[in-house]
N, C-alpha and C positions, 0 to 999 in steps of 0.2 A: 464562556471558555476561560476567561481570566480567573474567575473564582475557582473553577475546577482545577486549573493549573496550580494555583496557590494551595489548594487543599491537598493535591498530590505531593507537592514539595514539602508541605507540613508533615504529611504522613511519612515521607522518606526521611525527613529530619528527625521525627519522633522515633522512627525505627533505628536510625543511626545513633541517636542519644541512648536509647534503650540498650542497644548492643554494646556501646562504649561503657555504659553504667554497669552492665553485667560483667564485662571483662574486668573493669576496675574492682568490682566487688569480689570477683574470683581471685584477683591478685592480692587484694587486701586479706582475704581469708587464707590464702597460701602463706603470706608473710606472718599473719597471726599464728597459724599452726606451726610454722617454722620457729618463731621466737618463743612460743609457749613450750616447745619441746626441749629448749636449751635449759641447762641447770643454772646458767648465769642470769641474774636479775638485770633486765634491760629496760630502760625508760627514756623518754624524751621530755625535756623541760624547756619552757619558753623563757624569754628574757626576764619575766617577773618570777621565775622559778616555780611556775605552776606546771603540773604534769599534763602532758598531752597524749602520752602513750605509755603503757606498762605491760610487760609480759607476765605470765603466770608465776614465775619464780619469786616475784615480790610477795606473794601470799605466804610462802614457806618462811621467808626471812624477815618480813616486815609486818605480817598479819594483815595485809591489804590485798583484796581481790583486784585484778586489773581494772575492772569497771569502777571500783570505788576510789581508785587512784586519780582518775581524771579530775583535774581542777585543784587538787591539794597542793600545798607548797612543799618544797624539798625539805624544809625544817619540820613539817608535820609528819614526814615519813618516819622520823626517828622519835621514839618516846622521850619525854622530858628526862633529863639526866643521862641520856645515852647519845645526845647529839654530838657527833664528831666535830672537831674544830677544823672544818674544811672551808671556812669562809675565804681564806687566801687562795685555795685551790679553785673554788667556784669563780672567784673574781678573775683569776688567771685564765680559766677556760673561757669565760665570757669575753675576755680580751683577745681570744684567738689562740691561746697556747694550751695544747692538750696536757692533762695532769694525771698523775698516778700516785696513789697513797694506799697504805695499809691501815686498816681500822679494825679493832676488836668490836664485836657486836653481840648482844644477847638477843636470840631469836624469841618469838612469842612462846615457844615450848620450853624456854629456859636454857637451851644450849648456848654455850659461848663459842662463837666462831671467829676466825680471823678472815676478813674480807680484803681482797685486792680491788680497790675502787678506781675506775678509770672515768675521767670526765673529759669528753671530747667535744670541742666546739662544733655546733651545727651551723654550717655556713650555706647561704644561698646567695649566689652572685657576688661572692667575696665578702659578704656582710654576715656577721654572727647573728643568728636568729634565736639562739638558745644553746642547749647542750644535751649531749647524750650521756646517760649515767649507766655504767656497767659495774656490777658487783659480783665477784667470783669468790667462792669459798676456797680458801687456800689453807685451811686448818691442818689437814693431813700433811701438806707440803711443809708447812712451818714446823710441825712436830718432827718430821723426818729431818729437816735441816738442823733443828736443835739437837736431835739424837746424834747426827753425824758430827756436829761440833763437839759434843760431849765425848764421843768415841775418839775423835782426833786428839782431844786434850789428854784422855787416858792413855792413848798410844804414845803421845809425846812424853808423858810422865814415865811410862814403862821404858821408853828408849833412853831417857835421861838418867833414870835411877837403876837400870839393870847393872849387875855386878861386872859386866864385861865392858871394856872400852870400845866405842865405835866412832868412826869418822868416815866422811865421804869426801872424795877428791874430784875436782873437775879434770878435764883433759890436759890442762897445763900443770896439774899437781897441786893446785891450791885447795885448801880445806874449805869445803862448802857447808859442812855440817859436822858437829862433834857433840858427843854426849857429856853429861856432867861427870860421869865416872872417869873418863879419859882426861878431862880437864883437871880433876883432882890428882890423878896419877902424874900428869906432866907439871903440875904446880903453876898453871897459867890461867888467866881469865879468858872468857869467851871473846871479849873485845881484843885481847892480844892476839888470839888465833885469827 
């Protein structure tokens, strides 16, 4: 009877382990599908800066399939001559301080992109165990920001050099803004106004 009882308990234990393993595999597949669907490159690195996880976006930007990423170092991710100077950022992230930096990067297909890189400490029980690496393509955003800055400068030039004098006053009648034409007419400097 004792041997039969142990055999039944083992069968129940095996069934529970199989069920938990199946649920865990299902969750892992869900998370893999979710991260692979994102355009952001996401990876996890241990304290030795070896990759433990990478999503599909790494292939497009770094020429590495997720399965080929496992075990490589963070420095191997970037080709020689393209390694960003992010040692201080990595050190800070491994010290528990999240980091954000912008980095220009040449993709395997030759495209030059600007990446917003986030290094987030991976903590377990208050202890840093590694870091999460996220790289988001912000090339279009950067180009739009540069265009807006250029347009703002052009508008400022237009405002300042138009043949009409312009100024703006606040509610108390103080000059908040004045163009160069009006300054010349009044014969005063911007600092005096």
